[in-house]
Backbone as CSV, one residue per row, in Angstrom:
resi,resn,N_x,N_y,N_z,CA_x,CA_y,CA_z,C_x,C_y,C_z
1,MET,0.837,-1.177,0.000,0.000,0.000,0.000,0.879,1.237,0.000
2,PRO,0.561,2.266,-0.820,1.358,3.484,-0.821,1.408,4.102,0.551
3,ALA,2.517,4.782,0.847,2.697,5.355,2.187,1.598,6.316,2.544
4,ASP,1.134,7.100,1.552,0.126,8.105,1.886,-1.259,7.507,2.073
5,ASP,-1.393,6.161,1.840,-2.659,5.493,2.107,-2.788,5.080,3.555
6,HIS,-1.701,5.049,4.306,-1.750,4.588,5.683,-2.437,5.627,6.561
7,PRO,-3.341,5.213,7.437,-4.123,6.187,8.203,-3.304,7.013,9.165
8,PHE,-2.076,6.613,9.495,-1.310,7.371,10.474,-0.143,8.132,9.871
9,ASP,-0.038,8.109,8.532,1.004,8.918,7.899,0.573,10.373,7.868
10,ALA,1.545,11.266,8.067,1.247,12.699,7.988,0.902,13.064,6.551
11,LEU,0.024,14.042,6.428,-0.324,14.534,5.102,0.843,15.363,4.569
12,GLU,1.517,14.872,3.491,2.724,15.527,2.979,2.490,16.269,1.664
13,HIS,1.309,16.091,1.109,1.043,16.703,-0.184,0.866,18.216,-0.044
14,GLN,1.462,18.956,-0.950,1.263,20.392,-1.007,0.266,20.695,-2.125
15,PHE,-0.695,21.569,-1.815,-1.735,21.865,-2.788,-1.348,23.057,-3.666
16,ASP,-1.739,23.003,-4.889,-1.449,24.081,-5.837,-2.456,25.195,-5.608
17,LEU,-2.097,26.152,-4.750,-3.034,27.185,-4.340,-3.427,28.094,-5.501
18,GLU,-2.525,28.281,-6.456,-2.844,29.177,-7.560,-3.997,28.650,-8.409
19,ASP,-4.116,27.310,-8.488,-5.150,26.712,-9.322,-6.375,26.310,-8.525
20,ALA,-6.372,26.628,-7.219,-7.485,26.192,-6.379,-8.721,27.048,-6.625
21,SER,-9.854,26.513,-6.201,-11.123,27.208,-6.345,-11.154,28.449,-5.471
22,VAL,-12.043,29.376,-5.834,-12.181,30.595,-5.035,-13.089,30.372,-3.831
23,SER,-13.624,29.158,-3.655,-14.497,28.892,-2.515,-13.802,29.239,-1.211
24,HIS,-14.461,30.069,-0.419,-13.884,30.531,0.844,-13.634,29.366,1.798
25,VAL,-14.616,28.489,1.926,-14.479,27.354,2.839,-13.410,26.396,2.343
26,ASN,-13.381,26.115,1.058,-12.387,25.190,0.528,-10.973,25.725,0.677
27,LYS,-10.788,27.031,0.481,-9.483,27.644,0.716,-9.042,27.401,2.154
28,ALA,-9.967,27.609,3.081,-9.634,27.453,4.504,-9.256,26.014,4.819
29,ILE,-10.008,25.046,4.288,-9.705,23.637,4.551,-8.305,23.287,4.071
30,LEU,-7.961,23.675,2.849,-6.664,23.316,2.298,-5.527,23.978,3.065
31,SER,-5.732,25.217,3.462,-4.689,25.927,4.192,-4.419,25.283,5.534
32,VAL,-5.489,24.935,6.245,-5.328,24.307,7.556,-4.811,22.875,7.405
33,ALA,-5.378,22.114,6.483,-5.027,20.702,6.346,-3.572,20.504,5.972
34,SER,-2.989,21.448,5.238,-1.610,21.287,4.799,-0.626,21.296,5.958
35,SER,-1.052,21.785,7.131,-0.151,21.854,8.287,-0.483,20.837,9.364
36,LEU,-1.457,19.933,9.090,-1.889,18.970,10.102,-1.614,17.539,9.652
37,PRO,-1.272,16.653,10.604,-1.126,15.223,10.279,-2.496,14.553,10.260
38,LEU,-3.100,14.468,9.101,-4.453,13.940,8.994,-4.438,12.423,8.849
39,LEU,-5.519,11.785,9.299,-5.642,10.332,9.270,-6.772,9.917,8.342
40,TRP,-6.701,8.682,7.868,-7.742,8.139,6.998,-9.059,8.027,7.756
41,PRO,-10.220,8.358,7.171,-10.387,8.753,5.774,-10.356,10.256,5.543
42,ILE,-10.096,11.051,6.603,-10.118,12.495,6.434,-8.988,12.951,5.509
43,ASP,-7.807,12.281,5.583,-6.712,12.693,4.707,-7.102,12.543,3.247
44,LYS,-7.772,11.411,2.924,-8.199,11.196,1.557,-9.293,12.179,1.154
45,ALA,-10.157,12.514,2.110,-11.211,13.475,1.815,-10.613,14.838,1.471
46,VAL,-9.571,15.230,2.214,-8.906,16.507,1.935,-8.274,16.479,0.543
47,LEU,-7.645,15.363,0.202,-7.001,15.264,-1.107,-8.003,15.396,-2.244
48,LYS,-9.244,15.014,-1.982,-10.272,15.107,-3.017,-10.810,16.529,-3.169
49,ILE,-10.339,17.441,-2.323,-10.797,18.834,-2.408,-9.679,19.690,-2.996
50,ARG,-8.949,19.154,-3.948,-7.788,19.834,-4.503,-8.144,21.198,-5.083
51,GLU,-9.301,21.273,-5.735,-9.643,22.514,-6.424,-10.000,23.642,-5.480
52,HIS,-10.039,23.285,-4.278,-10.655,24.242,-3.370,-9.639,24.928,-2.411
53,LEU,-9.295,26.748,-1.662,-8.242,27.511,-0.860,-8.712,27.991,0.469
54,GLY,-7.239,32.318,3.299,-7.780,32.021,4.534,-8.362,33.227,5.122
55,SER,-8.721,33.172,6.082,-9.508,34.233,6.666,-9.607,34.028,8.155
56,ASP,-10.472,34.820,8.784,-10.653,34.704,10.232,-11.268,33.361,10.617
57,SER,-11.854,32.678,9.649,-12.491,31.389,9.937,-11.478,30.263,10.086
58,LEU,-10.218,30.500,9.749,-9.207,29.448,9.807,-9.092,28.843,11.197
59,ASP,-9.124,29.662,12.212,-8.962,29.149,13.576,-10.063,28.172,13.934
60,ARG,-11.298,28.502,13.590,-12.404,27.600,13.931,-12.325,26.304,13.134
61,ILE,-11.938,26.405,11.869,-11.783,25.193,11.068,-10.616,24.363,11.596
62,ARG,-9.545,25.023,12.002,-8.402,24.304,12.584,-8.838,23.557,13.848
63,ILE,-9.595,24.213,14.715,-10.072,23.575,15.941,-10.905,22.351,15.597
64,MET,-11.779,22.492,14.601,-12.636,21.370,14.205,-11.803,20.194,13.711
65,LEU,-10.835,20.469,12.820,-10.014,19.394,12.263,-9.103,18.757,13.309
66,GLU,-8.504,19.583,14.162,-7.625,19.034,15.204,-8.410,18.164,16.167
67,THR,-9.626,18.611,16.528,-10.477,17.806,17.404,-10.819,16.485,16.742
68,CYS,-11.152,16.531,15.468,-11.478,15.326,14.712,-10.302,14.357,14.694
69,MET,-9.105,14.859,14.374,-7.929,13.997,14.293,-7.546,13.412,15.650
70,ASN,-7.634,14.228,16.696,-7.311,13.736,18.037,-8.233,12.596,18.443
71,GLU,-9.497,12.720,18.099,-10.457,11.670,18.452,-10.208,10.403,17.639
72,ILE,-9.862,10.552,16.365,-9.563,9.375,15.550,-8.321,8.654,16.084
73,ARG,-7.323,9.429,16.522,-6.112,8.801,17.070,-6.427,7.978,18.312
74,ARG,-7.393,8.419,19.096,-7.764,7.664,20.295,-8.377,6.318,19.941
75,GLN,-8.841,6.208,18.716,-9.527,4.982,18.307,-8.776,4.303,17.160
76,ASP,-7.438,4.328,17.243,-6.627,3.802,16.150,-6.857,2.321,15.894
77,ASP,-7.101,1.543,16.938,-7.349,0.116,16.729,-8.617,-0.105,15.905
78,GLU,-9.667,0.668,16.246,-10.928,0.519,15.527,-10.783,0.906,14.061
79,ILE,-10.071,1.994,13.784,-9.940,2.445,12.404,-9.117,1.456,11.586
80,ASN,-8.099,0.832,12.205,-7.315,-0.176,11.486,-8.144,-1.414,11.177
81,ARG,-8.926,-1.858,12.156,-9.787,-3.017,11.925,-10.806,-2.720,10.821
82,LEU,-11.319,-1.500,10.841,-12.309,-1.113,9.838,-11.713,-1.168,8.446
83,ARG,-10.527,-0.641,8.269,-9.898,-0.614,6.951,-9.564,-2.013,6.454
84,GLU,-9.147,-2.871,7.383,-8.761,-4.226,6.995,-9.935,-5.030,6.448
85,CYS,-11.138,-4.748,6.905,-12.287,-5.552,6.489,-13.090,-4.900,5.365
86,MET,-12.642,-3.749,4.859,-13.370,-3.063,3.807,-12.782,-3.383,2.438
87,SER,-13.654,-3.501,1.456,-13.197,-3.655,0.081,-12.729,-2.303,-0.444
88,ALA,-12.062,-2.319,-1.574,-11.587,-1.067,-2.173,-12.755,-0.148,-2.517
89,ASP,-13.843,-0.725,-3.020,-15.018,0.086,-3.358,-15.636,0.706,-2.109
90,GLU,-15.735,-0.089,-1.038,-16.295,0.432,0.207,-15.430,1.551,0.775
91,ALA,-14.121,1.370,0.709,-13.202,2.398,1.203,-13.331,3.676,0.387
92,GLU,-13.467,3.541,-0.926,-13.600,4.715,-1.790,-14.904,5.461,-1.509
93,ARG,-15.991,4.707,-1.293,-17.269,5.349,-0.974,-17.184,6.099,0.340
94,ARG,-16.473,5.513,1.323,-16.337,6.179,2.621,-15.518,7.463,2.481
95,VAL,-14.468,7.412,1.691,-13.652,8.608,1.474,-14.488,9.695,0.801
96,GLU,-15.266,9.318,-0.207,-16.079,10.295,-0.929,-17.118,10.933,-0.003
97,THR,-17.789,10.102,0.813,-18.760,10.635,1.753,-18.086,11.506,2.800
98,SER,-16.894,11.083,3.251,-16.149,11.869,4.230,-15.762,13.227,3.657
99,LYS,-15.452,13.267,2.376,-15.121,14.539,1.738,-16.292,15.506,1.826
100,GLU,-17.490,15.020,1.486,-18.674,15.884,1.525,-18.985,16.329,2.954
101,LEU,-18.847,15.415,3.895,-19.113,15.767,5.288,-18.061,16.725,5.832
102,LEU,-16.819,16.556,5.390,-15.768,17.479,5.810,-16.063,18.891,5.339
103,LEU,-16.497,19.024,4.093,-16.879,20.339,3.595,-18.020,20.929,4.412
104,ASP,-19.016,20.099,4.704,-20.156,20.570,5.485,-19.724,20.952,6.897
105,ALA,-18.857,20.137,7.511,-18.366,20.434,8.861,-17.581,21.740,8.876
106,ALA,-16.785,21.972,7.831,-16.000,23.210,7.764,-16.907,24.425,7.632
107,ARG,-17.950,24.313,6.813,-18.904,25.422,6.691,-19.572,25.721,8.030
108,LYS,-19.950,24.646,8.718,-20.613,24.833,9.998,-19.648,25.409,11.040
109,ALA,-18.407,24.926,11.053,-17.414,25.458,11.989,-17.153,26.929,11.710
110,GLU,-17.077,27.278,10.436,-16.835,28.664,10.042,-17.942,29.584,10.540
111,ALA,-19.173,29.063,10.581,-20.323,29.874,10.959,-20.662,29.786,12.440
112,THR,-19.842,29.091,13.216,-20.127,28.863,14.632,-19.163,29.658,15.505
113,ARG,-19.704,30.432,16.426,-18.871,31.284,17.268,-18.199,30.512,18.386
114,SER,-18.905,29.592,19.015,-18.430,28.900,20.210,-17.390,27.835,19.881
115,LYS,-16.256,27.889,20.563,-15.206,26.885,20.379,-15.714,25.505,20.753
116,GLU,-16.494,25.420,21.837,-16.992,24.118,22.292,-17.923,23.496,21.251
117,ARG,-18.739,24.307,20.605,-19.637,23.780,19.584,-18.837,23.294,18.367
118,VAL,-17.802,24.065,18.014,-16.931,23.655,16.912,-16.269,22.313,17.228
119,GLN,-15.829,22.140,18.477,-15.204,20.880,18.873,-16.188,19.725,18.766
120,ARG,-17.430,19.961,19.136,-18.416,18.895,19.030,-18.651,18.500,17.573
121,ILE,-18.612,19.462,16.670,-18.724,19.141,15.243,-17.571,18.224,14.825
122,GLY,-16.352,18.544,15.277,-15.197,17.711,14.956,-15.304,16.306,15.517
123,ILE,-15.829,16.186,16.728,-15.990,14.865,17.348,-17.012,14.030,16.570
124,ILE,-18.107,14.651,16.155,-19.108,13.940,15.357,-18.483,13.429,14.060
125,LEU,-17.708,14.282,13.393,-17.056,13.888,12.153,-16.111,12.709,12.374
126,ALA,-15.370,12.737,13.489,-14.439,11.650,13.799,-15.173,10.343,14.048
127,HIS,-16.225,10.373,14.834,-16.963,9.156,15.134,-17.604,8.580,13.880
128,THR,-17.994,9.458,12.964,-18.543,8.999,11.693,-17.504,8.204,10.908
129,ALA,-16.250,8.676,10.927,-15.176,8.003,10.202,-14.855,6.646,10.797
130,VAL,-15.053,6.487,12.106,-14.645,5.274,12.810,-15.747,4.223,12.860
131,GLU,-16.995,4.634,12.813,-18.092,3.676,12.935,-18.057,2.647,11.803
132,PRO,-18.249,1.372,12.123,-18.181,0.331,11.080,-19.336,0.366,10.099
133,LYS,-20.488,0.848,10.497,-21.630,0.840,9.587,-21.460,1.917,8.515
134,PRO,-22.110,1.735,7.349,-22.032,2.751,6.296,-22.483,4.112,6.819
135,ILE,-21.851,5.156,6.331,-22.142,6.502,6.807,-23.481,6.970,6.249
136,ASP,-24.358,7.418,7.147,-25.614,8.055,6.755,-25.353,9.557,6.717
137,ALA,-25.027,10.075,5.541,-24.603,11.472,5.428,-25.695,12.433,5.881
138,ASP,-26.958,12.133,5.555,-28.049,13.019,5.962,-28.147,13.110,7.477
139,GLU,-28.017,11.957,8.143,-28.087,11.948,9.604,-26.937,12.753,10.198
140,ILE,-25.723,12.557,9.688,-24.566,13.234,10.259,-24.630,14.737,9.998
141,GLU,-25.073,15.152,8.833,-25.253,16.579,8.567,-26.230,17.188,9.566
142,GLU,-27.316,16.458,9.861,-28.295,16.947,10.830,-27.697,17.016,12.222
143,MET,-26.929,16.003,12.620,-26.311,16.008,13.945,-25.313,17.158,14.089
144,MET,-24.563,17.450,13.035,-23.634,18.574,13.091,-24.389,19.903,13.153
145,ARG,-25.530,19.974,12.486,-26.353,21.189,12.569,-26.857,21.397,13.990
146,VAL,-27.292,20.318,14.638,-27.731,20.417,16.027,-26.572,20.857,16.916
147,ALA,-25.377,20.311,16.660,-24.202,20.689,17.453,-23.902,22.173,17.339
148,MET,-24.200,22.778,16.195,-24.014,24.219,16.019,-24.910,25.020,16.948
149,GLU,-26.088,24.484,17.219,-27.135,25.259,17.896,-27.194,25.045,19.400
150,LEU,-26.738,23.889,19.891,-26.876,23.609,21.324,-25.719,24.217,22.104
151,SER,-26.040,24.927,23.174,-25.025,25.477,24.060,-24.494,24.394,24.990
152,ASP,-23.449,24.724,25.733,-22.931,23.775,26.723,-24.015,23.426,27.736
153,ARG,-24.808,24.420,28.133,-25.868,24.178,29.118,-26.942,23.258,28.544
154,ASP,-27.324,23.490,27.311,-28.302,22.607,26.664,-27.792,21.170,26.641
155,THR,-26.525,21.019,26.245,-25.932,19.686,26.140,-25.814,19.015,27.497
156,GLU,-25.527,19.817,28.529,-25.433,19.270,29.889,-26.760,18.662,30.325
157,PHE,-27.863,19.352,30.051,-29.177,18.833,30.441,-29.531,17.594,29.627
158,LEU,-29.213,17.592,28.341,-29.495,16.416,27.518,-28.685,15.218,27.998
159,CYS,-27.420,15.437,28.338,-26.581,14.341,28.839,-27.118,13.783,30.154
160,GLU,-27.672,14.649,30.977,-28.241,14.175,32.242,-29.460,13.296,31.981
161,LEU,-30.286,13.671,31.001,-31.439,12.834,30.673,-30.974,11.498,30.097
162,VAL,-29.898,11.516,29.321,-29.325,10.271,28.808,-28.821,9.407,29.960
163,ARG,-28.237,10.030,30.961,-27.724,9.278,32.111,-28.825,8.491,32.796
164,ILE,-29.992,9.092,32.939,-31.056,8.430,33.698,-31.996,7.591,32.824
165,GLU,-32.034,7.835,31.517,-32.967,7.116,30.661,-32.283,6.403,29.486
166,GLY,-30.993,6.683,29.271,-30.321,6.198,28.075,-30.284,4.690,27.935
167,VAL,-30.043,3.986,29.039,-29.952,2.520,28.975,-31.273,1.922,28.500
168,THR,-32.375,2.426,29.021,-33.689,1.909,28.632,-34.003,2.230,27.186
169,VAL,-33.730,3.456,26.769,-34.006,3.838,25.383,-33.142,3.025,24.422
170,ALA,-31.878,2.792,24.784,-30.998,2.006,23.931,-31.498,0.570,23.797
171,ALA,-32.008,0.007,24.883,-32.437,-1.394,24.879,-33.821,-1.588,24.269
172,GLN,-34.728,-0.660,24.557,-36.123,-0.842,24.162,-36.589,0.113,23.068
173,GLY,-35.799,1.132,22.780,-36.175,2.088,21.748,-37.017,3.243,22.233
174,ARG,-37.576,3.096,23.439,-38.435,4.149,23.976,-38.623,3.960,25.469
175,MET,-39.125,5.009,26.105,-39.528,4.947,27.507,-41.041,5.024,27.581
176,THR,-41.640,4.272,28.492,-43.076,4.442,28.703,-43.320,5.778,29.384
177,ARG,-44.513,6.297,29.207,-44.863,7.605,29.798,-44.705,7.577,31.307
178,ASN,-45.180,6.514,31.947,-45.124,6.436,33.401,-43.680,6.348,33.901
179,SER,-42.865,5.509,33.242,-41.463,5.367,33.652,-40.710,6.677,33.477
180,ALA,-40.928,7.336,32.344,-40.240,8.596,32.096,-40.638,9.648,33.118
181,HIS,-41.906,9.679,33.463,-42.383,10.660,34.447,-41.740,10.414,35.802
182,THR,-41.614,9.145,36.187,-41.025,8.799,37.485,-39.519,9.033,37.502
183,MET,-38.836,8.619,36.442,-37.375,8.715,36.405,-36.885,10.150,36.241
184,TRP,-37.745,11.022,35.780,-37.374,12.430,35.608,-36.758,13.009,36.883
185,GLU,-37.307,12.644,38.023,-36.863,13.218,39.298,-35.453,12.788,39.685
186,ARG,-34.879,11.787,38.992,-33.517,11.347,39.286,-32.465,12.287,38.695
187,GLY,-32.905,13.192,37.833,-31.976,14.148,37.254,-31.529,15.174,38.281
188,PHE,-30.450,15.899,37.985,-29.937,16.870,38.967,-30.920,17.999,39.241
189,TRP,-31.966,18.112,38.405,-32.983,19.140,38.621,-34.017,18.723,39.664
190,GLY,-34.072,17.426,39.997,-34.998,16.940,41.017,-36.444,17.244,40.689
191,THR,-37.170,17.766,41.663,-38.594,18.064,41.475,-38.860,19.560,41.397
192,ARG,-37.798,20.354,41.354,-38.010,21.803,41.415,-38.680,22.318,40.145
193,VAL,-39.390,23.412,40.302,-40.022,24.095,39.180,-39.118,25.258,38.790
194,ASP,-38.648,25.243,37.569,-37.645,26.221,37.150,-37.882,26.567,35.682
195,PRO,-38.088,27.841,35.364,-38.329,28.206,33.958,-37.155,27.883,33.042
196,GLU,-35.926,27.815,33.584,-34.777,27.458,32.752,-34.931,26.049,32.205
197,ILE,-35.475,25.151,33.024,-35.656,23.767,32.582,-36.596,23.728,31.386
198,ASP,-37.709,24.458,31.479,-38.645,24.512,30.353,-37.989,25.083,29.104
199,SER,-37.221,26.143,29.287,-36.576,26.791,28.148,-35.613,25.841,27.437
200,ILE,-34.784,25.159,28.236,-33.785,24.259,27.651,-34.437,23.055,26.989
201,PHE,-35.371,22.421,27.685,-35.959,21.211,27.113,-36.907,21.523,25.962
202,SER,-37.516,22.705,25.956,-38.317,23.101,24.793,-37.426,23.224,23.566
203,LYS,-36.211,23.762,23.769,-35.254,23.866,22.659,-34.828,22.483,22.199
204,LEU,-34.514,21.593,23.143,-34.128,20.227,22.783,-35.266,19.521,22.043
205,GLU,-36.491,19.783,22.462,-37.642,19.169,21.802,-37.766,19.670,20.362
206,SER,-37.433,20.936,20.133,-37.567,21.503,18.784,-36.628,20.821,17.790
207,TYR,-35.561,20.187,18.279,-34.643,19.461,17.418,-34.928,17.963,17.411
208,GLY,-36.012,17.550,18.040,-36.393,16.144,18.012,-35.570,15.247,18.903
209,LEU,-34.919,15.821,19.928,-34.057,15.051,20.816,-34.814,14.519,22.029
210,VAL,-35.845,15.224,22.448,-36.676,14.830,23.583,-38.125,15.140,23.221
211,ALA,-39.045,14.655,24.046,-40.460,14.962,23.856,-41.091,15.262,25.205
212,ARG,-41.999,16.199,25.223,-42.693,16.541,26.477,-43.655,15.430,26.856
213,ILE,-43.705,15.121,28.155,-44.603,14.085,28.671,-45.903,14.746,29.115
214,PRO,-47.051,14.282,28.625,-48.320,14.832,29.132,-48.413,14.631,30.641
215,PRO,-48.987,15.581,31.374,-49.083,15.441,32.833,-50.001,14.282,33.220
216,PRO,-49.797,13.730,34.409,-50.664,12.632,34.878,-52.132,13.061,34.920
217,ASN,-53.007,12.102,34.699,-54.444,12.407,34.691,-54.960,12.877,36.046
218,ASN,-54.283,12.438,37.130,-54.767,12.789,38.463,-54.153,14.077,38.996
219,LEU,-53.429,14.811,38.139,-52.794,16.046,38.598,-53.844,17.132,38.764
220,ASN,-53.802,17.805,39.899,-54.713,18.920,40.153,-54.449,20.019,39.139
221,ILE,-55.464,20.451,38.437,-55.297,21.433,37.378,-54.747,22.756,37.896
222,GLY,-54.945,23.008,39.191,-54.443,24.249,39.766,-53.035,24.131,40.328
223,ALA,-52.452,22.932,40.254,-51.128,22.715,40.841,-50.039,23.334,39.962
224,ASP,-49.002,23.822,40.638,-47.836,24.342,39.919,-46.845,23.189,39.776
225,PHE,-46.506,22.801,38.548,-45.636,21.654,38.358,-44.669,21.938,37.218
226,GLN,-43.556,21.217,37.263,-42.549,21.338,36.218,-42.882,20.400,35.059
227,ASN,-42.918,20.917,33.857,-43.090,20.047,32.704,-41.946,19.041,32.662
228,ARG,-42.250,17.809,32.284,-41.250,16.749,32.238,-41.111,16.243,30.811
229,TYR,-39.918,15.723,30.511,-39.603,15.326,29.144,-38.999,13.930,29.119
230,VAL,-39.168,13.264,27.973,-38.636,11.925,27.797,-37.570,11.952,26.699
231,LEU,-36.542,11.154,26.874,-35.467,11.049,25.896,-35.943,10.287,24.657
232,LEU,-35.588,10.783,23.476,-35.864,10.098,22.225,-34.569,9.495,21.669
233,LYS,-34.710,8.558,20.740,-33.535,7.876,20.187,-32.574,8.858,19.520
234,LYS,-33.104,9.893,18.910,-32.245,10.890,18.275,-31.389,11.614,19.312
235,GLY,-31.959,11.879,20.489,-31.197,12.514,21.556,-30.086,11.618,22.067
236,LEU,-30.385,10.331,22.201,-29.362,9.365,22.623,-28.260,9.274,21.585
237,ARG,-28.631,9.246,20.327,-27.644,9.168,19.243,-26.734,10.410,19.241
238,PHE,-27.314,11.574,19.452,-26.511,12.802,19.465,-25.463,12.747,20.570
239,VAL,-25.873,12.358,21.767,-24.927,12.302,22.889,-23.848,11.258,22.625
240,ASP,-24.212,10.121,22.041,-23.205,9.109,21.699,-22.176,9.674,20.723
241,LEU,-22.626,10.479,19.786,-21.725,11.009,18.759,-20.794,12.097,19.280
242,VAL,-21.203,12.829,20.315,-20.370,13.942,20.786,-19.515,13.563,21.981
243,LYS,-19.539,12.308,22.385,-18.684,11.875,23.493,-17.241,11.739,23.027
244,GLN,-16.317,12.162,23.891,-14.905,11.910,23.637,-14.532,10.636,24.398
245,HIS,-14.307,9.570,23.660,-14.218,8.245,24.282,-13.081,8.082,25.286
246,ALA,-11.868,8.268,24.854,-10.732,7.914,25.715,-10.422,8.960,26.759
247,SER,-10.698,10.219,26.444,-10.295,11.279,27.360,-11.212,11.407,28.546
248,GLY,-12.450,10.954,28.392,-13.403,11.125,29.463,-13.837,12.567,29.629
249,ALA,-13.497,13.401,28.661,-13.851,14.823,28.755,-15.351,14.971,28.639
250,PRO,-15.928,15.957,29.340,-17.371,16.162,29.258,-17.773,16.611,27.877
251,VAL,-18.981,16.202,27.452,-19.493,16.630,26.163,-20.127,18.000,26.275
């Protein structure tokens, strides 16, 4: 296998900037990628963007790519096993899909102010490269879009709901209304009534990550109560994608 095909070889190719496309995002990707040791399949995806050239967005794109590469390095055994069992056609399809997702991730990173959100985009991209199943580009584009919009506080509340309901949702696909209503109180929010909780979970619901639970039938209509929410499979999937596996760093 050629040296530049190995997932842990540094990217040594220099791009012909004079002949590159005028695309702002593509310029930024090539400029940043030329100075980073990229791993398969991201290295191949970058090579497929030859036609494409920096600006103030370089730092955010650099953060996204460095986060992506660091996460892939943590999972080097998985990426090697994946490559060994893939046919040439399967590997080429993954590289092509990774190229499109890399472009999309760079656009999103460029348009995202928060460093933490940019890092989450990079982590999603890395996990996509490592997962053995075929890449669902539409799903990953949507997950990266959600990562652009959720704040650290939003993500903290979603992760807490995953902590208390994630095992059941992963095993059964859903939570029953009664179980979700009861388990809600195990979260760090307890039973308190807090408008911040409504604000955050309403936002999470708007992205299809959670759903509001109808109140119990025996609830006094005049009672003041906190709206409760149940975790959906999409919410569990998002948290799985933004976890940093080896570092144990918070999402």
